[in-house]
N, C-alpha and C positions, 0 to 999 in steps of 0.2 A: 228497298230492303236489300242489303248485301247478301251474296250467295254464301251458303254455309261452307265452312272449311272442312274438307275431307282429305284423307290421304292422297287420293287420286288427283284432286285439284292442286295440292301442294307439289306433288311430283310433276304434274303437267306444267306448273308455273316455272319451276326450276329447269325442266326440260327445254322450255322455250326461251330460257335466258333471263327471266324476270328475277328481280330482287325480292326475296321473301320478306314479308312483314313480320314484325315481332309476334303478332298473334299466330301466323302460320308456323313460325319457328317453335312457339310455345305448344302448338298443337302436336307437332312432331315429337317434341321432347316428352310431352305427357303420354303420347302413344307408346313411346319406348318403355315408359315405366309401367303403364297399366295394361299393356298388351293391345291397345286399340289399333296399333299398326302391326300388321303381319310381317314376318321376316322378309318376305319377297318385297314388300312395299318399302321397308327400311333399306333394303339393298338397292332398289330402284332409285330412291332419292339420293343415297350415297353416290351412286354412279353418276347421277345427274350433277351433283355438286362437284365431283371429280372433273367432269367434262365442261361445266359452265362456270364453276367457281362461286365464290361469295364475296361481297364487298365487306369493308370494315364493319359497317353497321350490322350486317347480318351475322358476321363472326362474333362480334360482341354480344349480340342477342342470343346466339347459340351457346356461347360460353356461359353467360349469365344463367340461362335456363337450365343448362346441364349442372351448373354449380348448385343451384337451388332446387334441383330434382330430389334432393335428400337432405340429410343433416349437414350442417356446417359446424365443424369442431371448434371449441374454445379451449384455451389453455391458461387463462388468467387465474384459475383456482386449482391448477394441477400440481403445484408445488415444484415447478421447473425453475432452475437457477439462471439459465441463459436464454439468449434469443432463440426463437423457434425457426429453424432454417431447413432447407431442402435443396437437392439437386435432382435434375432430370435429364436424361439422354434421349434423343430422338431415335435411337436404335442402331446398333452396329453388330458386327460379328466378333465375338470374343470380348465384348464390353462388359467387364465385371467390376467397373470402377466403383459402383455404388456400394459394393461389399466392403471396400476399404475406406472410401470417403466418409460414409456415415460414422463409423467409429473414430476415425481421425478427428472429425469436427466435434464429436461428443467429447473426446478426450481434451479438446481445446476450449471447452466451455459452452458449446452450443447444445441445443436440444433438437434432435433430427427425427420427427415422425414421418418416415419416408413411405408414402403410399406408392407402391410400384405396380407394374403390370406384368402380364405374361408375354410369351414370345409372339411376335407379330410378323407374319410373313417369314422371311428368311432370317430375321434377327432373333436373338435370344431374349428371354425374359427374366428379370431378376427374381421373380417369385418361383419360377421353375427351377432356377439354380438353387435357391435356399431350400426348396422342398426335396432336394437330393440328400439333405441332412435328415436322418430318420427322426421323426417326431416334431420337426420344426413346423409350427402353425403359422401360416400366412393369413388366415381368416380368424380374427380375434375380436372380442367385444371391446368397447371403449375403456372399461375398467382395466382389462389386461394390458391394453396399449399404454394407458397412463402408468401402470405399475412397471412395465418394461422400460418406459422412458425414465422413470425416476431411478431405476436400478442401473441401467446402462448408458442413459443419455441418448440412445438411439433405438429405433425399432423399425425394421423394414417389414411391411405388411401389405396386404392387398386392400383395396377399397372394400369396406363392408357394404352389406346390402343397403345401408342407410346413407352411405357416402357416395355421391354422384351415381346413383343407380342407372341413370340414363346412359352414362358412358360405358358401363359394364356391358350392356347388351349391344350397343352400337360397336364397340370395340371388337367383340367376338365376330360379329357379322362382317365388318370391314376386313378382318383377318383372312377370310376365306372367299371374298368376292372381288378381289383385285381393286379394292377401293381404299387402299392405305395411303397412296401418294397424293394427298390433297392438303394444301396449306390450311385452309379453314377448318377441316375435320381434325387434323393433327393439333392445331392450336386449341380448339375447343376440348379435345380429349385430354390434352396434357393439363391445360390450365383449370379446367373444371374440377379436377381432383386436387390440384394444388391449392386453389382458392378455397375449396371445401375443408382442407386440412388446417386452415387457420394459421398460415405461415406469416412470418415477418420478414422473410428474405428468400429469394430463389435464384439459383444459378442454373442456366440451361447449357447443355452440351449438344450443339446442333452438328450432326455428322454430315460430311460431304465426301462423295467418291463412289467407287464401284460397289462398296458394301453398304451404302446408305440409301435411304429413301430419296434423298436430294442428291442426284448425280453430279450436278454442276454447282460451282461457286455462286453464280447469281441466284440459283434456286435456293441454296442454303441461306444466302443473305436475306432473301424474301421471307423465308420462314422465320429466321431469327428475329428480323425486324418486326414481323407480325406478332410473334410471341412476346417480345419485350414491350412493344407498345400496348398490347392488350392487357398484359399483366400489370404494368405500371399504371395504366389507365383505370384498372380495377383497384388500385391502392396497394399492390404488392410490389415492393422494390425488387427489381429483377435485372440480372445481367445475362449475357450470352457469350459463350465461346463457340466459334466455328472451328471444328477439328476434322483432321484428315481420316477418312476411312477407306483408303486404297490398299490397306493390308489388314490382316487380322490384328486386333488389339491384344497384346500379350502373346503368349505361346499356345493358348488353348481356345477351343470353341466347343461347347458341350457342357451340359449342366453340372455334373459331379466334377468334371475336369476343371471347370472354371472356379468352382468353390475351392478345390485343392490349390489351385494357383493363387487364389486370394489369400488363403491361409499361409502359404509360403511367403507371399508378399508381406503380410502383416508380421511374419516371424523374421523378416530380413533376409530370406534365403534367395539372394540374387534376383530381385524383381527385374523384369524386362524393362529396359530404359524408357521406351515410349510410354508404356503403361504407368511407370513411376512418374514421368514428367507430367503427364496429363492429370493424374490423380492429385499431384501436389498443386498444380496450377488451378484446378477446380476448387480444391480445398481452400487455397489462398483467396480466391475471389469470394468465396462463401464467408470466410472468417472476417475479411475486410468489410463485406456488406453488412455483416451482423455486429460491426464495431467491436470485434474481439481482438483486432490488431489495427495499428494506425495506418499501415500501407500494405498493398499486396505483397511486397517484398518481405516485409516483417512477418506477415501472415504465412508465407511459404516457409519461413524458417521455423515458426511455431509448429506448423503441421509436420515438418520433417522431424522435429524433436519428439512429437507425440508418437511418431512411427519408430524412431530409433530407440526410445525408452521402453517400448513395449506396452505403453498406456493404450494405444489404439487397439492392439491385439486383445488386451484385457477387456476393453469395452465390447469388442465383437463377441468374445466368449460369454460375457454377461448377458448380452442380447440373445444369443442363441439359447442359453440355458433358461432365460425368462420366458422365451416363446416355445419352449417344449422340446428343443433339440438336445443333442448330447451334452452332458453336464460339464464335460471338459473337452471341448471341441478342439482346443489347441494341441492336446495330446492324442486324442482319439476321435477323429471326425466320423468314423463309421460310414464312410462314403462307399457306395456300390462301385464295382468295377466290371467292365465288359469282358465276356469270355474270350473274345477274339481281339488281338492287338497286332496290327500289321503295319510295318514301316512301308512308306512310299518311297521308292528309290529314285534318285535323279537320273534322267535318261542319258545324260552326257556331261562332260566337263563343260561348265557354263557359269553364268551369273543369273540368279533369280531376279528378273527385271520387272515382272508384272504379275499381279494377282487379280483374278476375277473374284472378288471377295463375295459378291452375291452368290456366285456359283458355289463357293465353299460353304456359305450359310445354308443354301438349299441342299447340299450334300449332308450336312448335319441333320436337317429335317428329314431327308430320305432314310437316313440311318435310324430314325425314330425319336431324334432329339427335339423335334418340334411338331406342330400340328398341321394337318391338311384340312381338317374339318373341325368345327367347334365340338368340344367334348372329347377329342382324341386323347388317349393316354400318352404321356411322354416318357420315354425311356431315359432315365437320368444318367445311365452308364455310358452312352454312346457319344461319339464326337471325334475331335481331332486334338492331338497334343503335339509338343515339340515342333510346332509350325515355325519354319525359318522366317526371319525378317527379309524384306526386300533388299536387293543389292548384295545378297550373300553369295560368295563364290562357292561352287560345289564341284565335287568330282563324281564321275559316273558311279552310281550305286549308293551315293551318300543319301541319308534320310532327309527328305524334305518335310515330312510330317509323319505322325503315326496315327493310323485309323483305329478307332475303338468301336467295335461292332458287335452285334448280337449273334451273327452267323458268318461263316466263311463266305457264302454267296454275297452277303451285304458288304463284307470287307472288300471283296474283289471289285465290286461295282464302285464303291467309294474311292478305292485307289485309283481307278481309271478317271473318275471325276476330279479328284485332286490334281492329277497330272494335267488334265485338260484345262484346268483353271490357272495353270502357271505358265508365264512367258519366260523365255530365256534369251540371254545376250552373250556375246563373246567377251565383253569387258565391263567392268563396273561403270555405272553412270555417275557423273558429278554434276549433273544439272540441277534445275530447280526442283525436279521430282524427287531427286535424292535428298535434297535439303528438307522438303516437306515430309519425307519418310522419317527423317530423324527428329523433326520437331512437329508433333501432331497439331499444335495450336496455330491456326491460320489467321484468325481475326477475333477481336473482342468488340462487343457491342454493349452499350449501357443505355439506360433510359434518358 
């Protein structure tokens, strides 16, 4: 007779480097859902997985079990006109692409039921950003989600208690136990929600660099390949872009500040060039994957027209109104503002040559813009704005960024942290690093 499966036996097996069986994986996932595993046991197994890894079969088993831990959505009777498409980013600092990409794709004929997450570690979360809009509901029932999709063509919401509930609990525990950086756990977390959302096409933005969970290109390639292989193997057509996260994406980091930048972007008010390039590249891949354009190049032109015409902005406004936010968000977003706004002055005449983007993300968390423990409240007002791009020449005293803080003391500390995260050179660089800074897309992977 085989030994009974218990949390301790599963943890010990992975601790000792064994591959978990499908039954052991299922026991873990069921324990996440029904409370049979305590938080401490979940954290212990997560750490064992970080240290010991999982092979492809284990990762597939974990992804499938988490996908089917709750409801799998169907759209064949929802009255949607176009293919059901989505995009996911592995997390970066200042990454508000989803806020613009979903309405762009909707304006081009796709349907985008984007199931998003909250901040994880030093990175921001799309749901936290949108909840800076008063009244916006990220937790909605299936009927409300379908109504929003029919109205706007896109709906950015959180996973309901019925969709991949195992991931909801595991995600929160990983966030605060230093167990984020694991390819199998990241893969299962992302794909369980996407597979449960009933998609017909998915594009992944896998970040690499100082502000990403994957610090090196080989690490990012490993994650991207795992994600694409597991997703396509599960029947979901998927592509991935590996993109640079060695500087803040856009000009802001922090929830309300990023929403305002997204609104400015949709309105055509001088979008930051790297943010524009990445948004259009991801939109083009998704439109081409969904057969809404014959080539990625044609798809990029279609996406640009949706942006230029105001059609994408209109879709965003319809989505916000349908999900309880301001009725005319393009005119009056009603975003909260921080009481203290402090410019960070450049220490000398120089060129901004380096950013420790993880440190900048952690600075936003320390200001209150992220969570240190599950359940922590997030202050939507705080963060960084007017962040200069890499390779910008500055003069002594010129503003490198503006800190938005809840108190003078917090602003003082954040200013010091921003300066500590910046590196300076005497002259502008023209090497490969500078080229990468100008073009955030480093590599494309298809199934």
